[in-house]
N, C-alpha and C positions, 0 to 999 in steps of 0.2 A: 209819096215817100217824103219822109222828114230828114233835112239835111242839116248837120252841126258842124260848126267850125271852132275848134279849141284852140287857145293861145299857148298851150304847153302840151307835152305828150301824156303826162299823168292825168291833167284834165281832160284830155281825150278819152282815157280809159274811165275815168270817173263818170263822165256823161254818158259814155256808152253802156255802162253797168246800170245807170239810173234808167235808161230806155228799157234795157232788157227786164229789169225788175218789174216795170209797167207792162210788161207783156209784148213789147216790141221785139222783133228779131234784128239785133244791132250788129253791126260790123264797124270795126275802127281800120282806118287807113293812116299812115304816117307819112306826112309831106303831101305836097299838091299832086294828085293823081294826074296821070297822062293817058289820054284816049280811053278807049272802052276796056273794062276789065271783066274778067269772068268770075262773077261774084255768086256765091249762093243765094238763094231766096232771102230777102230782107226787107224791112219796113222802115229802117233808120241807118243811115252812113254818117259816121263822125270822121271828119278829116282833122287830123291832130296835126297841129303846126308848132313851130318853135319861134313864136313872134312876141313873146311878152316883153322881152327886154332889147329886142333889136332895134335898128334904126326905123322911125316911124313909118318913112316912105316904103321900105322894104316890107314892113309888116302889113301895110296896106296892100301892097302889090300881091303878095302870097294870098292873102285873105280873100282878094277879089278874084284871083285865079281859082281858088278853092270853090267860091260861092258859084262861079260861072260853070265849073265842072258839075257841081251838085245839081244845079239848075238844068243843064243839059241831060243829066242822068234822072230827071223826074222829080226833083225836091220841089214841093209847093210851098214849104215854109222852111226859113232858115233860122236856127238858133245858134248865136254867138256865145261860145262859153268862155268865162274867165273864171279867176280863182274866187272862192266864196269869201276872201278877205279883201278883194277888189285891187289887189296889188299890182301897182303899174308905176311907171316913171312919172315924174312930175308932168311932162308934155304928152303923156299917153302910155301905153299905145290904145287903151279901151276906147277913149272918145274918138280918135282919128279912124280906128278901123270901124267902128260903129257908123260913123258918119258916112263913109265909102259903102259900106254895104247898104245903108238906108238909101242912098242915092242910086245905086245899082238896080235895086228892085222897087224903087219908088214907094218905100215905106213913110207913111205921113206922120207915125209916131211908134217908138219901140218901148216896150218894157223893159226896166232895169232892175232885176231882182237878185241880188248876191247871196241872200239867205240860203244856208243849207243846215237845217236844225240837228240832223243826225251827226253833223260834224262840229255841232255847238257854235254855228255861225247864225246869227239872228240879227234882224233889223228892226228897230223900233223907234217911231217918231224920226226916222230918217237917219237914226245913228246906228252904225254896225258895231255888234258885239261879238267877241270871241269868248264864249262861255259868259262869265260874270264880268269880264273886263270889256270897257270900250277898246275898240280895234287900236286906238292911238296908245293905250296903256299895256297892250298885249306885247308878247315877244315880237310881234311884226314890225313894231317900231324899231327894231335892231336889224331888219333884214339887209344882208350885204348889197343886194341889187335893187329892191324896191321897198325901202322903208316906208311904213305907213304911220303917219303923224297926225292924221285928221280921220276922225270917225264919221262926220256927215257926209254921206255919199253924194247928195246933191251937189254939195261944194265942191268935193274931189272931181266929179263929172264936169262940172262948169269950168274946171280950170283946164279942161283937155277938149272942150269943143266950144264953138261960138253959137250953137243952137240952144234954144230954151229948154230949161230943165225944171220939172216940177215934182212934188211928192205926192203920192197917194198914201195917206196914212192908215195906221192899224184900224182906226175906227171904221174907215171905209172898207177894209179887207174882210173885217170879221162880219160885215153884213152879206157877204158871199159874191159869187160871180156876177150877178146881175148889177149890184151896185158898184162892183169894180169896173165892169164894161161901161156903165154910164158915166162914171168918173173920167175914163180914159177917153171917151167919145167928147166930152166937154172939154178935156185938155186938147184934143185936136181942133176942136172949134176955136180954142183960145191961141193956136199957133204953137203949142207946146211940141216939141219933137221928141222928148225923153221923159218918161214916167218911172221916177224911182219909187218902187212899191215895198211897203212894210211887208214883213212876214216873220212870225215868230213860231210857227209849226208847220208840219207837213200838209196839215189840213188847208193851212192858208195858201200854201203853193198849190195844191190841187185846184183850189178856187181860183186862183190867178191863171193856172194853165187852162182851165174852161173859158175864163174870161178872154184870153188871148189866143184861143184856137184858131181864129180865123185871120189872125195877123200874119202878114208875111215875113216879119222880122221881129224875133223876140231875142232878149239877152239875159244871160243870167249865169248862176252856178248850177251844180249838178241838183240841187233841190228843185228848182223850177223845172229842169229837164224832167224830171220824174212826175212833176204836176202836168207838164205838156204831154208826156207819154201817156199818162192815166186817161187824160181828156181824149187823146187821139183814138185809144183803144176803145173808149166808151162810144165816141161819136162816129167813128169808122167801122163799129161792129167787129172789131179784131179780136174780142174777147175769146180766149181759149186758144190762140194761136200759140204753139209750142216754139220755146227758143230754139236756136240753132243747136244741134247736138255738139258736144265738146269732147275732145279726146282726152278726158280727165285722167285715164289709166296711165298716161304718161307721166303725171306728176308724182314724185316720191320714188321713181325707178331709175332715175338718171342722175349723173354728177350735177351738183348744185354749187353755186358760189353767191356771195352777197357783195354788191359794191354800193358803197355809201358816200355820196358827195354834199348832201344837204347839212347845213349847219343850224337847222331849226333845232328849238329846245325839244320837241319830241324825237327826232332823229337822233339827237346825242344822248338821250335816254334809251333808245333802242340799241344804239352802238354799245353803250356801256353795258347792257344785258347780254347782247351777242358776245362781248369780248370775254365774258366770264367762263364760257364753256367752248369756245371755238378758236382756232388759230386765227390770228389777225396781223394786218400788217398796215401801217399808216403811210400814205404819200406826204412828203414834205417838200413842197414847192420852194421853200426858201433855202434849204439846203442844196437843191438842185432844180433850177427852173426850166431844164429841157424836158419836154413832155415825152419824147421817146426813151431818153434814160431812165425817167421815172418809171414808165411802163415796163422797160426791160428789167429793172430791179425787182419790181413787183412780181413780174412773171418768173424770174429766177428764184425768188422766195417760194412761190408756189410750187415750182419744179422741185424744190428741196424737202417739202413737207410730205409727211405719210398722206396717202391719198384716202384717208378715212374722215368723214365728217365734212361739211362745208365750210370754207374759210370765209373771212371776212377781210375785204381790202376797202379802206375808207380814207378819206380826205377831211371828214367833218372835223370842225375846230369848235371850241366855245367862244363867246363874243370877244373877249379880250385877246386871245389868240389870233382870232380871225382878223382883227383890227390891226393887230402888229403885221401879219402877213400882208394885209392890203396896203399898210404904209410903206412896206419895203418893196412890194412888187407891183402896187397899183391895184384897184379893184378889179378892172376890166382884165388885166394881163394875169392876174392870179387866178381868176375864174377860167380863162382860156386855157391856161397851162394844165390845170386839174381835170377840165372837162375833156380835153383832148387826150390826156393820159388816160382817163377812164376808158375812153372809147378805145384806145389801142389796148388796154388790158382785156376789155370784153372780147376783142377779137382773138387775142391770144388764148384766153380761155376756151373760147369755142373751138379753136384750133387743137386744143389739148383733150377735147372730148366733153366739155361742160356743155349741158343742154337745158339746164334750169337755171335762170339767172333772177335774182332779186336785186332790184335797184332803187336807192332811195334818194329822192331829190327831182325836180322837175327837170331843171337844166341837165343833170347827169344822165337822167333818162333819156333825154333828147340826144345826148352825146353818144350813148351806147346804142341806140337805136339807129342813128345815122351809121355809126361805125360798122355795124353788123349788116347793113342795107336791109333791114327790115321794112317793108313797106305797107303792112297790115297784118290782121289776124282776126281770129275769132274771139269773142268774149266767153270766158269761163267762169268757174266760180270765184267767189269773193273770199279772200283772207281776212279782210276786214272791210267796213262799209266804204265802198267806193274805191276798193283795191282789189281788182279782179286778176286772175291768171288770163294771159293772152296767148294764144295758140298761133304761132305764126304757119304759114302755109309754105310749100317749097319743097326742095329735095331733102333738106335737113331741117326739119321743124324744131322750133324752139318754144320753150315754156318760160314766158317773161312776166314777171310782176313788177309794174313800175309805181313806186309809191311816192305821192306827193310828201314833202317834208314833214308836214305836221300831222299826217294821218296815222291812224293805228294805235293799238295799246303799246305799252313799252317792250312786251315780248314778241311783237309782230314779226321782226326780222327772223327770230329764232324758230317761231311757230312755222313760218313759210318754208324753212328748209328742214325741218324736222316733222314729217308726217305724224309720227305718233304723239306730238304735243298738240298739233292741229286737232287731231281725232279727239284727245282728252278734252280740248277746250269746248269742242261742239257737243260733246256727250252730255 
């Protein structure tokens, strides 16, 4: 069994769907599992945490607990998943968590591959690109919690770990899995602990997946997860195994709502499209910094509107407005206020009969899932690459779409809650 640990909830769904596409039966669990669970047949379990921006020591603790649970339940390889923009604080948490996982399972060297070409994230000669821009020139340089101002991933990782880091350049990768494996073995002999590996295509990532199939620890984004999955399907003779059946008939037949908290450029575009045709309400933490009152006001607005169509409740702000909010309230306080309010709103919407929730933003998704006490679910169809429906289990199943801030086309939010638009797009 393949075990994955993701540093946020949307990343957990992203990596789970990459496994599913490769032919593995994938399950996602939210938060550190406890004890034995009654799970359907599976080839991969993804434990999605919310550790990207929390205190380093706490991120390490949770990640180690997740790793120990996965190993106790049969995982013979661990995959540490982070964002394809490698976003993290200056002191971590990618480096410290990787160090702790490597020590736990005795990994002599771990691959580091943030590329995810389908999301237009590629690495060449050690520099990470977002589409045609260097990471440091992309909108990620303005991220409110993890601004990325350096595109050279070896240097970024070196700032977060004392262990030696080196690069496996694309010239080696293009020669295929055997050349990659030889390069990795040479780095082990030289005492290198992390190998940052170039990849500019899905084919590169499949070759890296085969080259690292026997490693006990691999790290990367969803692109490498797909390569690892493909290698495991081929090497373990799992080809032809059907994915877990999904209750897709629930989508489109239940009340829906959209909650958007991400301030990424793409989410701002998606919110703008959604606002043209759907009732919408914006949370303003500056006017009222109390999360409970913010949530109560939003739910009162929801109760006052006609119950046709899916409403949008959002706190997303363009960069200038976001900076002003953070100046007044502080970065961490403003984020805490809005995330807490979004969790309370999600709980209130479910109490009012909403069973289909679309959530934009990794931190917002974490707050919503935690508030609803959703501890896992089955991976369903994708609305966009890396953005699948998740069907929770329990007495009152929910359909959740947890979208990373920069993922999806500009009309993704609208298509997710308007089935006829989704059908037209796929026709």
